[in-house]
Residue, then its C-alpha position, 0 to 999 in steps of 0.5 A: m575602354g571599359p565594358s559599359t562604355v563599349e556596350d553603350l557605343l555598340r548600342v548606338l552603332a548597331p542600327q547604323v551598321l545594320g543599315a549600312v550592310v543591308r543597303r549594300y548587300g540586301h538580305f535583311d534576315t541574314a545581315e541582321d544575324a551577321v551584324q549581331e555576330a559582329l557586335l558580339a565580337a566587338a564586345t569581346r575584343w574591344p575591351v581587351d584590344g582597345l577601340p579601333e580607329q573607325p569602330r563603325g567601319w570595323l563592325v561593317t567589315v566584320a559583319a560583311r565578311r560574316l554575311t558572305d560566310l552565312l550566304r555561302a553556307e546557305q547556298a551550299r546546303r541547298r546545293r544550287e551551285d549556279d544560283a550560289g555563284r550569282a548570289l555571291r557575286s551579288v554581295a560584292p560591295a556596292a558604292d555607298h556615298r552616303e555619310p554614316g548615319d542613323d538608320s534607326l527609323v528605317l529599321l523601326f518601320l521595317c520591324c513594324h511591318p503589319a504582317l508581324p504580330p505585335a510581340a514579334q514587332v517588339a522583339l525584332t525592334l529590340r534586337a535590330v534597332g536596340g542592339l540587344g542580343t537574343a538572350e537579352v530580348a528573351r530575358a525581357f520577354l521571360v521566355p527561353e532563348a531558343t523560343m525567342t530565336r525562333r520568334i525572331t527568325r520567323a519575323k525576319q523571314r516574313i520581312r524577307d518574303s515581303g520584298l520591302p526595300f530598305a528605305l523609309p516608307d512613303a507618306d501613305e505607308r508610313a501613316a499605315r504603320l505609325d500606330a504599330v510603331r508608336q505602340v511598339l515604342y510604348l511597350i518597350f518603354n513600359e517594360g523598361y520603366a516597370s518590368t513585369a517580371g524578374p529581379r529588377l524593378r526597372r530595365v533602364d536600357l529598354s526605357t532609355e532606348a525607347i526614349r531615343l527612338t521616340r525622339l528620332l520619330h518626333r524629329l521625323l514627324p514633329d507635327d504628329p500630335e500623338v508622337t509628341g504626346l508619346l515623347a512627353l509621356m515617356l519623359l515625364t514618367d521616366a523623370r521619376g525613375p531615380a526616386r522610384v527605386g530604393p537603395d536595395g532595389e526596392l519599390v518606392p511608391m509615388a507617395e513616398q518618393d523624394r520628389s527632389r530626386w525627380r529629373a527637373d529638366q525632363i519634367a520641364e521638357g515633357v510639360a512644354l511638349v504636352s502644353a504645346v500639343l494639347p491646344r491643337g484639339d486633336v487629342g489622343p490617348y498618348q497626349l492624355q496620358a502625358a497630361i496625367a503624368a504632368v499633373h503628377d510631376e508638377a504637384a509638390s506632394v500626393e496631397a497637393t495633386d489635383w486628383a479631380q483633374i486626373e480623374a477627369l482625364y482618365g474618364v476621357l481616356l475610358g471614353m476612347s477605348d475599353n482599356p482595363v488598365v485605364a479603368l483600374n487607374h481611373a478607380v484609383a484616381v476616384a479613390m484619391a479624389r472622392g474617398p476609398a469607398a468610391g474607388l473600391r466600388l469601381l475596382d470590385a466592378l472589374a472583378d469579373d473582367p477576365r483581362v484584369g480581374d485577377d491582375p495583381r495590380r487590381h488586388a494591390a490597389r484594392a488592398h490599399l483602399l481596404e487598408r484606408c477604409g480600416n478593413l485590415a483583415e480583407a486588406r491582408t487577404a488582398y495583399a497576400h493574393a496580389a503578392r502571390r500573383s505578381t511576377s516582379l520580385p521587387r513588387q512581391r517584396y513590397l506587397y509582402g512588406r505591406l502584409t507584414r506591417l498589417t499583420d503586426a498591427g493587428d485589427g486595431g484601426p484604420g490604415d495609414g491614410g494613404r501614405a503607402g499609395p498604389a505602386d507608381r506606374p507609367t500610366g499615371s497613378 
């Protein structure tokens, strides 16, 4: 069995094993550490020794043994022999008559406890539900592993101190946490589809895991319009993934993508989902973003895209919340619908917004529109600034490539009329 096959299997089994251990023994915080050590042992031994007859049972057994060791060590450090004896007796396996199942949703709602800050919710979800190790989560957040270890440890301690049972919350409590759950899944998907930093343009493992978890959430709550919209948004956006990265890992903007490489099955499923949910009338931001993605995906080319409709949808989104990224995307849509000068006025109006004024996405979009207007000198300045501000290496290379092309072209005339396009992003343009 190859390492990639083992990794895929462990990712699927991770929430099942953690759920089984927590159900039997409790101690979520310590059990999660024990399961991570069991996963590491499997990742090391299974490619060499072969797959055990019952992989899930093997992991549960190893994790349970490690949990007992961890509890003994903790109790010894505290020098509480009487309590230690009682606690050790309490970890004797309880009868578990349930069929092996996927506890991902239980873990997801547990990790999205409202007492946790959003960054901790995402980190803990990736580790406990997604099966990523602490080092992988740290890389996704671009922080040292020691920093992420402390962040995850604090999050688990808060969950432990909350005394929450290991079970799906009741309907009222579930509703109270649903916004956080959707937001966590959205953030995980975005970081996977368009990594904000690092050497890779995409983290397919993160976006794939976000889609898997959102499918589970949709099965649990098929009548929630925003869960349906979120799943549709992910499918429609992820469908472009194969065409978004060039042979050398370079960014390919939407205007230059080979649309025959977009995943037609995902587009069909996403369009069906959003088409079914929008007529209900209870429209939220995820449904609107899915509708925008559907307009993009159903167009034969950038020129054939209904930019007026996309502009209108972004206008509705802007009316729902003061989101600077939505405002940026709205400006780009306006430029595509009404001309680059109109879009530039909106982008320049965002310059004083501290949330997005110096964001490389704003500078990149502005550079592109300046190029389309024929103002190549200012476009070069904007491309250079966007490249310097970007923390994603593929985006840096793309932006420096645009800068080099303009530098070589000199000031002889207008740009390429829009073929370069702003970089493809999960939120639309």
